[in-house]
C-alpha positions in Angstrom: 0.0 0.0 0.0 1.4 3.4 -1.1 1.9 5.8 1.8 1.4 9.5 1.4 4.6 11.6 2.0 5.1 13.2 5.4 4.8 16.8 4.3 6.0 18.2 7.7 9.2 16.2 7.7 9.9 17.0 4.1 9.3 20.7 4.8 11.7 20.6 7.8 14.4 18.9 5.7 13.9 21.4 2.9 14.4 24.3 5.2 17.6 22.9 6.5 18.9 22.4 3.0 17.9 25.8 1.8 19.7 27.3 4.9 22.8 25.4 3.9 22.7 26.9 0.4 23.3 30.3 1.9 26.6 29.5 3.6 28.8 30.5 0.6 31.2 27.7 1.2 31.3 26.9 -2.5 29.4 23.7 -3.0 26.3 25.3 -4.4 25.6 27.7 -7.3 23.6 30.9 -7.7 22.5 31.1 -11.3 22.3 28.2 -13.7 24.1 30.0 -16.5 27.3 30.2 -14.5 28.7 26.7 -14.9 29.5 24.6 -17.9 27.0 21.8 -18.5 28.6 18.3 -18.2 26.4 16.7 -20.8 27.3 19.3 -23.4 31.0 19.0 -22.6 30.7 15.3 -23.2 28.8 15.8 -26.4 31.5 18.3 -27.7 34.3 15.9 -26.7 32.7 13.1 -28.7 32.3 15.4 -31.7 35.9 16.3 -31.5 36.7 12.6 -31.5 34.6 12.2 -34.6 36.9 14.8 -36.3 40.0 12.9 -35.2 38.7 9.5 -36.1 36.3 10.1 -39.0 33.9 7.2 -39.6 34.7 5.3 -36.5 31.9 6.7 -34.4 29.6 8.2 -37.0 29.9 8.7 -40.7 31.7 12.0 -41.4 32.0 12.7 -45.1 34.3 15.4 -46.3 31.5 17.8 -47.0 30.3 17.4 -43.4 33.6 18.3 -41.7 32.9 22.1 -41.9 29.4 21.6 -40.5 30.8 19.6 -37.7 33.4 22.2 -36.9 30.7 24.9 -36.9 28.7 22.8 -34.4 31.7 22.4 -32.2 32.6 26.1 -32.4 29.1 27.2 -31.4 28.6 24.7 -28.6 32.0 25.0 -27.1 32.0 28.8 -27.2 28.9 28.8 -25.2 30.3 26.5 -22.6 33.6 28.4 -22.4 31.6 31.6 -21.8 29.8 29.9 -18.9 33.2 28.8 -17.5 34.7 32.3 -17.9 31.7 34.0 -16.2 32.0 31.5 -13.3 35.7 32.4 -12.9 35.1 36.1 -13.1 32.2 36.0 -10.7 34.2 34.1 -8.1 37.3 36.3 -8.4 36.3 39.8 -9.1 32.5 39.8 -8.6 31.9 41.6 -11.8 30.4 38.7 -13.8 32.0 40.0 -17.0 33.1 37.7 -19.8 34.9 38.7 -23.0 33.5 36.9 -26.0 36.8 37.5 -27.8 38.6 35.4 -25.2 36.1 32.6 -25.5 36.2 32.6 -29.3 40.0 32.7 -29.4 40.2 29.6 -27.2 37.8 27.7 -29.4 39.5 28.6 -32.6 42.9 27.8 -31.1 41.6 24.3 -30.5 40.1 23.9 -33.9 43.3 25.1 -35.5 45.2 22.5 -33.6 43.0 19.6 -34.8 45.0 18.8 -37.9 48.2 18.5 -35.9 46.6 16.5 -33.1 45.3 14.1 -35.8 48.8 13.6 -37.2 50.2 13.0 -33.7 47.3 10.5 -33.0 48.3 8.5 -36.1 51.7 8.0 -34.5 50.0 7.0 -31.2 48.0 4.3 -33.1 51.1 3.1 -34.9 52.9 2.9 -31.5 50.1 0.8 -30.1 50.1 -1.6 -33.0 53.9 -1.9 -32.9 54.0 -2.4 -29.1 51.2 -4.9 -28.6 51.4 -8.3 -30.1 47.7 -8.8 -29.4 46.7 -5.9 -31.7 45.3 -7.3 -34.9 44.9 -4.0 -36.8 44.5 -0.3 -36.5 40.7 -0.6 -36.4 40.8 -2.6 -33.2 43.1 -0.1 -31.6 40.9 2.9 -32.5 37.7 1.2 -31.5 38.7 -0.5 -28.3 42.0 0.6 -26.8 41.3 2.8 -23.7 44.8 4.3 -23.7 44.3 5.8 -27.1 41.0 7.4 -26.1 42.4 8.8 -22.9 45.5 10.3 -24.6 43.5 11.8 -27.5 41.0 13.5 -25.2 43.9 14.8 -23.0 45.6 16.2 -26.1 42.4 18.1 -26.9 41.9 19.3 -23.4 45.6 20.4 -23.1 45.0 23.0 -25.8 42.2 24.6 -23.7 44.3 24.2 -20.6 47.2 26.2 -22.2 44.6 28.9 -23.2 43.7 29.1 -19.5 40.1 28.0 -20.0 38.7 27.2 -16.5 36.8 24.0 -15.6 36.3 22.5 -19.1 39.7 20.9 -19.7 39.4 19.0 -16.4 35.8 18.0 -17.2 37.0 16.6 -20.5 39.8 14.5 -19.0 37.6 13.3 -16.1 35.1 12.1 -18.7 38.0 10.2 -20.3 38.9 8.9 -16.8 35.4 7.5 -16.2 35.4 5.9 -19.7 38.9 4.3 -19.5 40.2 4.2 -15.9 43.1 6.4 -17.0 43.6 9.7 -15.1 45.7 12.2 -17.1 45.6 15.8 -16.0 45.0 18.2 -18.9 48.1 20.1 -17.9 50.5 17.2 -18.6 52.6 17.5 -21.8 52.6 14.4 -23.9 54.9 13.7 -26.8 54.3 11.7 -30.0 53.9 8.0 -30.4 52.9 7.4 -26.7 51.2 4.0 -25.9 49.4 3.2 -22.7 48.9 -0.5 -22.7 45.8 -1.8 -20.8 45.8 1.4 -18.8 43.6 0.8 -15.8 44.9 2.8 -12.8 47.4 4.9 -14.7 47.7 8.4 -13.1 49.6 11.3 -14.7 49.9 14.6 -12.8 49.5 18.1 -13.9 53.1 19.1 -14.4 54.3 15.8 -15.8 56.2 15.8 -19.1 56.3 12.6 -21.3 58.6 12.4 -24.3 58.2 10.6 -27.6 57.8 6.9 -28.1 57.1 6.2 -24.4 55.3 3.0 -23.3 53.4 2.9 -20.1 51.6 -0.1 -18.5 48.7 -0.4 -16.2 48.9 0.9 -12.6 51.7 3.4 -13.3 51.7 6.7 -11.4 53.6 9.8 -12.5 52.9 11.8 -9.4 54.2 14.2 -6.7 56.3 13.1 -3.8 55.3 16.0 -1.5 53.1 19.1 -1.5 54.8 22.2 -0.2 52.6 24.7 1.8 52.8 28.5 2.2 53.1 30.4 5.4 49.4 30.1 6.0 49.5 26.4 5.6 47.8 26.4 2.2 49.1 24.2 -0.6 51.3 26.1 -3.1 49.8 25.5 -6.5 51.4 25.7 -10.0 54.9 24.5 -9.0 56.7 21.8 -10.9 56.1 18.6 -8.9 55.8 15.7 -11.3 58.4 13.8 -13.3 59.8 14.4 -16.8 60.0 11.2 -18.8 62.5 11.2 -21.7 62.2 9.6 -25.1 61.9 5.9 -25.7 61.2 5.1 -22.1 59.3 2.0 -20.9 57.5 2.0 -17.5 56.2 -1.3 -16.4 53.2 -2.2 -14.3 52.7 -0.7 -10.9 55.7 1.6 -11.0 55.5 4.9 -9.1 57.7 7.7 -10.5 57.4 10.7 -8.1 58.5 14.2 -7.8 60.2 16.8 -10.1 62.8 14.3 -11.4 64.0 13.4 -14.9 64.1 9.9 -16.4 66.7 9.9 -19.2 66.1 8.7 -22.7 66.0 4.9 -23.5 65.5 4.0 -19.8 63.4 1.1 -18.5 61.6 1.2 -15.2 60.6 -2.2 -13.9 57.3 -3.2 -12.3 56.5 -2.0 -8.8 59.5 0.3 -8.7 59.2 3.3 -6.3 61.4 6.0 -7.8 62.1 9.5 -6.4 65.5 10.2 -7.9 66.5 11.1 -11.5 67.9 8.5 -13.8 70.6 9.0 -16.4 70.1 8.0 -20.0 69.9 4.3 -20.8 69.3 3.2 -17.2 67.4 0.0 -16.3 66.0 -0.2 -12.8 64.0 -3.0 -11.2 62.6 -3.8 -7.8 63.8 -6.6 -5.6 61.6 -9.7 -6.5 59.2 -10.6 -3.6 60.0 -13.8 -1.7 57.6 -16.6 -2.7 56.6 -19.0 0.0 55.3 -22.4 -1.0 53.3 -24.7 1.2 52.5 -28.3 0.2 48.8 -29.0 1.0 48.2 -32.3 2.8 
């Protein structure tokens, strides 16, 4: 038997919630036009992937490319304007947003798409060359999470460099939910990079990854400590993540931490915990665990 709602209890809960909305702590919004819409950011991200991989998600004939770019320009400009207004409102209280700044960021991304596509071709080739289980390029484009995560990060990185708030991180967090790979939009990634399997990979904001790098699942390129200012607040923006040279391989479960440099042509073994720089051509491994065998009676 369906019971009628207890209106008095609901009203009491509602009053408490409404009172909490007035605390200005920052976990509520005033004005729906002051925040980018997550569903639209996801939609734009998928449309950008259609441009990078034409035909793999939807049919994109040559005559439709311009129309798709116009859609992206219109939709992304609107979302960037929302993000800009949110930033200005929270910083200077003026609520102003310069349309020129929004449009510049969008066109900067659109102008980078041909180059990103060329780099992505090298990423696909690296995945095919590095994985004996890869049957063909189609399989990699359609099903490899590392390729999707890196491609979305490359797109978000352009907006990050243009200082677009919120949206770059929303894009890479969408990739994170889809792939299990967490790459901050601030990370700089070279050409021909292959993340194999990928689950649990974390790449921090100030990390730098060279060309032809191979990374396996569970790898962290992170920070070793977080310095604070005199008020005890974390200092943001400092270099705190590693720089990985060219032709480096990092195996499963390795943690490479801090503002260190891994030289070209190095190999970091599985489960290594590394907080010091390595010269070029170094191979480092962890001590193998002791296996204990017990015969069952």
